[in-house]
N, C-alpha and C positions, 0 to 999 in steps of 0.2 A: 032460757032454761033455769030452772029453779036450782038452787044450790043442791038440794037432795038429790034431784033428777042428775044433775052433772055428777055428783059423786058416785051414783050408780053407773053412770055411762062409763065413767073413768075406769071404775073397778072392773066393768066388763070387757073394756080393752085391754087391761093388764091380763085378764083371763084369758082371752084370745090370745095373746102374745105367749103366754106360760104354756098354753096347750100345745104350741107347735113343737115345743121341745118333748112334751109329754107323749105326744101321739107320734113321734118319728117323723115329721114333716121337717123340722129343721135339719135332722141328720140326713134324711133322703135328699135334701136339696145342696146341701154342703157335700155330700158324697159325689152328686152329678159335677160339682164345680171344682172340687178338688181334681177329680179325674182328667180336667182338661189341663195338660202340661204347659201353661201359658207362661213360660220361662222368658222374660225379657232379656237376659243374659245370652239367651241361646239364638245364634243368628238363623238357625233354620227352624224356629217357633213361629213365624210370622202368621201361619195358617190358625194355629192354637190361639193366639192373642186376638185375632179378629173373631174366631169362634165363639170366645167367652163373652164377648159383645153380641154378636148376633144371635147366637143360640142360647145364652144364659140370662143375659143382664136386659136386653131389649123386651123378648117376650114378657119377662116379669113386670117390666115398668108398664108396658102397654096394658097390660092387664089390670093394672091400677089406675088407669087413665092418661097417662102420662104420652105425650106426644115425643118421639125419639128421633134422633139424627145423628149417624156417624160422621165424623170428619176426618180427613187424612190429617197426619201430623204436620205441622208447617214446618218441621224439619226433614226433608226428603228422606225416605227409608227407615224412618222411626215408627213406632207403633201408633195406631188411630186411637180418636178420643170419642166420647159419645157425650152431647147434651140431652137431658129430658126435662119436659117443663110439664106441669100439672097447674093450668092457670084456671082458677075458679071464677074470678074477677080481677080484671087489672086494677081495681080501686084496693083489692086487698094487700096486706104486707106479704113479702115473699121470703122463704127461708131457703139458702142453697145449701146442699150437701155435697159429698164427694166421697169416692171410693176408687181404689186401683185393684184390677183384675190379674194383674202381673205378678208374677213370685220369683225368687231366686233359683238357681238350679237345684234339682232334684236331690243330687248326692246320692242316688238310689244304693250305692254298695255300703254306705256307712250308717243306715239306720239300723236300730235295734232289731232284733228277732220277733217276728209277728208284725211288723210295721212296714209301710211302703209309702213313699211320698205320693203316689198318685191314688192311693187306696186309703178311704177314710177307715180307721180301726180306733174304737174305743177300749181302752184297758183301765178299769176302774175308772177314776173321775177324768182322765186325761182323753182327749180326742184327738188323734194324731193324724197328719196330713200336712203337705206343702201346702201354706196358704191359710190353713185353719185359723192362724192366729195373725196373718199378715199376707192379705186383708180380706180375704174371702170370707171368713168367720165374721169378721167384724161387720162388714157391710151387709152381708145376710141377716145377721140380727136386725139391724136397723130396717132393712127392707120388710122382714116379717112385721116388725113393731108398727110400722106406717100401715100395713095391710090391715092390721088388726083396729087401729084407731079408725081407719076408712069403714072397715066393716061395723064397728060400733056406732058410729056416726052416720051410718046410712048413706056412706059414699060422699060426703062433705067434710072437709077439713076445716073450713072457717078462714083459711089462708092459702097462699099458693107455695108449691114447691118445686124447686128446680135441682136436677142433679148433674154432677160432673163426674165422668168417668174416665181414668186413663188408664194405658196399658206399658208404662214405661219408668214408674216410679222407682223400680229397683235398679235402674240403670240412670239414676238422677233425674228423672220427669223430664226427658229430653222434649223439648217442645211446649212444655205446660205454660212457662211464664208467658212465652211469645203468643200463644193460643188464648190467654185470658187477655191479654192486651188486645187481640184482634176480635174476641168476641164478648168485650165488655156489655154491650148492650143487651145480648142473649143470655148473659149471666148476671144481669143487675140483680140485684136482692138486698133485703134489710140486714139479715142476720147470716151467719154461717156457724153451722153444727157439722161435725164429722166424727167419725171413729176410726182411729189408728194409734199404733204404739201401745206401750204398758200402762196399767195403772201403777200406783206407787207399790203396792204388793198383792198377792193373791187374796188377802182378807179386807182391803180398803178400796171401796169404790172411791173414783178419782174424776176429776177434770183437770186439763190444762189448757193455758190459754196462747200458747204458742211453742216455739222450740228454740234451742239452741240452733245456731247456723254452723254450717261445716265447711272448712276449705279443705281440700285434698291437695297436697302438693309433692312434687318429687325433688331429692336431693341427688345430685349425680356428680360424681367425679371419674373423670375418663383421662388416661394419660396419653393414648396414642401408642403407646409402646407395644401393644399386644401382650399376651401374657409371656412372662419372662422367668428363667430359671431362678428359685430364690437363693441359690449359693452363689451362683456365677454373676448374678446382678444386683443381689441384695446388698443395701446399704449405700448404693450409688444412683439407684432410680426411685421414683416416687412410687409409694404403696398407697392407691387409691383408697383401700379399705381403712388404711390408719386416718387418711384426710377426712373420710365420711365418719369415721368414728370421733374424731375431735370436733368436727362440725355439730353432730348431733349432742355432744357433751356440752356445746356452748349455748344450746337452747334451753335447757333445763339444769336442775341439779339432780344430783343421783336418785333423791326421793320423789321426782316428779314435778317440782315447782317450776314453771316457766321463768327464765332469767333474762331472755331477750325480751326487752321492752317493747319491740314491735309488735310481738305476738301477744301482749297482756290486753286487759280492758279494765275498766273501774270494777273494784269488788262490789259485792252486793251491798245495798244499803236501803234504809227505810222500810217501807212496807213488804217489798218483796223479800227483804232479808229476814225480817220478822217471821213470816210465813215460811221461809226456807228452814230456819233454824227449828222449828218445831217438827219437822218432818222425820219419821223413823225409815232410815233405809237399810234394806238387808237384814239378814237373821233368819230367812225362812229358808224352809227346804228347797234345795236346788239353787240357792242364791251362792255367789261367790264369797269368799273371804274378804272381809274389808280390811284395809290398812290405814290406821287412824294417823299415822306419821306421813302419809302421802300426799304430794300437793300442797294446797295452802292450808297446812296442818293447823292454823290457829283459828280456822272457821270450822263451823260444824259440818258434819256429812251431807246435809242437804245444801247448803250454801255451796260446797265443793262440787257436788253433783250437778246442781242447776243454776248456779249464779257464777260461776267463773268460766275463763277459757281454760283449755286444757290441751295440750299436746301430746299425740300418742303415735308412736311408730307402729304402722299396721302390717309392714312388710319391709325386708331387708334382704339384700343379696350381694354376693360376690363369689366367683368362685363355684365350685360344688362340693357341699359339705357331706354328701353321701359317697362321693368318689373323689376325695382330694387329690391334687396332682401336686409336684414340688415346684409351683410357680406362683409368682406374684401376679394378681389378677390385673387386668387392663381396666375394668370398669368396677365401681361399686356404687350401689344406690339404694335409696330407701324411700319408702312412700309413706307420708305422715298425714294424719287428720288433725287438724286444728279445731276444735270444738268452740264455737264463740258465742259469746253474749252480746246485747247491744252495747255500743261504744268502742267496737273494734273496727280499726282501719283495714278490713279485709281487702278492700277493693286494691289496695296498694301494696298487697303481700310481696309481691315477688320483687318489687323495687325496694321496699324497705327491709325486706329479709337479705336480699343481694347485698345490699349496704352494710348490713350487720356483719356478715361473714367476711366481706372485703375488709372492715375494719379489725377483724379478728385474724387476720393472714390467712383466710381461708377461701379467698376470692375463687379459687380454682373449682369449688363445689358450686355447681350450678342449681339454680331453682327454675322449677317450672310448675304454674299453676295449672291443676287437672280439673277444675271444677268447684262448685259451691254453692251454698244458699246462704242468705243473710239471716239474721236472728230475729224473732218476732216475740211480742209479749204484750197482751192486751191487759189494759189497766184493771187490776184486780177489784177496783171499785165499779167499773162498769156495770149497769142494771142486768144485762144480759148474763153476767156470770152470777150474780146472786139468784135469777130466775132460773138458771140451770140447775144450780146446787139444790136450791128448795124444793124443785120439782122431784130430783132424784131421791131426795132425803125421804119425801112423802111416800114415793113408790117402795123405796126400799127398807125404810124404817131403821135407816144406818147413818151415821155422820159421813158426810162427803169429803174429802181432802181435795183442797185446791191447790195445785201447783202452779206457780206463775208461768213456767214453760217447762216443755219437756227435756230431759236432759239429752235426748238424741235429736236427729233432725228429721223434719219433714217438710213438704213444699208449702207450709203456711204463708210465706212472702207472697205467692201468687194470689191468695185470698186477703190478707191483712194489708199488703201492700199495694199490688196492682188493681184490686178491686175495691179496696178501702171499706172492708167489712169487719165489723168484731166479730172474733173468733174464739170459739170455744169447742175443743175436743172432749169426747167422752169414750176414753177407751174400753174396749171389751177382752182384753188379754192382760198379762202379768209379766214380770222382768224375767222370768225364767222359763219362759214359754219356748225357747230354742228357736226363735224366728231367725232366719238366713242360715240355721245350722241343720245338721239331722235331728231327727225326732221332734221337729215342730208340731206344737199341739195347743189346744185350748183346753180349759178347765171347765166341767160341766157346770159346776156352781158359778161362774162367772158369766157363762152363757146365759143361765137362767135370769141373773140378776140384771145382764145388759138388756134382756128382752122386756123386763119390767121397766128400767130406768128409761129406755127409749120409748115405749109405749107410753108411758106417764107423760114424757115430756112432748110427745107429738099431740097428746089429747091436750095439755095444759095451754099449748099455744093457741089452740082454737078457743080457748075460755077467755083468755087475757094476754093479748100480746104485749111483750115487754115495751115499756117507754124508752 
């Protein structure tokens, strides 16, 4: 194919992709998908989780020439998974991509007037609905882009594509890691690309190369005394709330810097630190107020958000703050998220943290590990990174920002570690999209950019596969 013909074909593919937003096809499809209440956190939603695969994803992929198979989760009673393969020639290179069709709980009663989690609603530039940003909207963008490239190339990509869909990402991707081990051959590929999480901000096209990991753990102090009158027994029995309070205070400073060495990791350095220092974080409509004195305050905002371990208390409880009684509680507990970067000894968290608390005289505060993912980060100099960045910049005529890793956590370790693939993520959302919260939404212009960026990339892979 001559360069002129190739450029014309590429532009045609981008036009086909853009048209799906203009003619309402994208909105109509996403409306159907959002209407399926596929809440993986809801034990009564198993039918909806399967329906999303059987009624939405499988028919779409079969129309694009994929062979599909739905698998039971290797963990009993957990949601199913789907592998789709479109093999043009076994000798051609293969791209693996991914999406998840499950969503967090709808929280119907908390959405703003005129919106509903299971009904797609567009108000000005915002497209509301549960799953619009995480992840139904994002994988819908990629599937329309792939379809557009197939149409522009007369049904031949020039490479193979495999797609993995899971339905339990919002409950910790239960079974995904084991499934990837078991299906290594079926998922064998050369490169990995997917879309999830937010870009740096609403205006900046972004790619990221991995994610911070996460460890969820619980601190619990229980006296065995039962609730006891605070006057009759106060001063002579242990108050578990006080013990828990001191345990939490021993882990960080009052301004959020981790002081427990067993929870820390090496601070960012080298090329990744340079990249992080250049990032502009926050400052857009809907973004929270940043605190420049929080955490590792000697570092840039980008280094603190993407390059450091952080400890966040996400839930805490003792007694009843709505209807307090005059009693010392029997139990106090807190749930914490340790967001981790490479170099963290997270596998030994319980042993190390228990020993730390024992040294502080707080051994009665017990540590329970509740799950987590390891941190991943592709080398920013890998050829796949430059390929995706150049392709997106050609399509969007905008500079693309490269994040060494996402600040949040996605199951990238399944692809980077288990399947040993170079991983790049091309997000089609933004930080204030309200994912996991009421009023989740996509931005219209981000959808439009996503369709162009994905179509251009799927086209370019057929022209010149990255070395």
